[in-house]
N, C-alpha and C positions, 0 to 999 in steps of 0.2 A: 575819373575824377568825380563824376556825378554819383556813381555807385558808392564811393568812399564817403562822400558827404551824406548820402542817405543812411549809410551804416552808422556814421557818427551820430546823426540825429536820432536814429532808432535806439542806439545804445544809451544816449542821454535820456531819452524818454523812459527806457527800462529802469535806469538808475533812479530817475525821479519817481517812477511808480513804486519801486521798492522802498524808497524813503517814505513815501506817503503811507504805504502799507505798514511799515514799522511804526510810524506815528499813530496810526489808527489802532494797531495792536496794543500799543501802550495805553491808549485811552480806554480801550475795551477792557484791558486787564484791570485798570484802576476802577472802572465801573463795576466789574465783577467782584473785586475785593470789597468795595463799598457795600454792594448788595449782600454779599456773604456775611459781612459784619452785622448788617441790619437784621438779617434772618436769624443770626446767632443770638443777638440781644432780644429779639422778639420771642424766640424759643425759650430762652432763660426766663423771661418775664411770664410767659404762658405757663411754664412748669411751676414757677413760684405761685402763681394764682391757683393752679390746680391743686397743689399740695396744701396751700392755705385753706382752700375750700374743703378739701377732704378732711383735714384736721378739725375744722369748724363743724362739719357734718357729724363726725364721730362724737365730738363733745356734746353737740346739741341733742343727738339721738340718745346718748347715754343719760343726759339730764332728763329728757322726756320720758324715757322708760323708767327711770327712778321715780319720777313724779307719779307715774301711773302704777307704780309698785310691781312692775313686770320683772325687774332685776333688783338685786340688793345694792 
């Protein structure tokens, strides 16, 4: 009888631990998805800034070289 009671308590503890692990896994997945979205938006913003800066640099240098009469 005592052994059966211990086994029931042990199985209840295992079920409780699995429920807790499932909850933590869901929370971690949500955190991961949020972080991935933030990284994606930051990457898009960074690429936009780099492309804008590259275009500005080409236009600026073209105007500079035309002013110095190095290109037509």
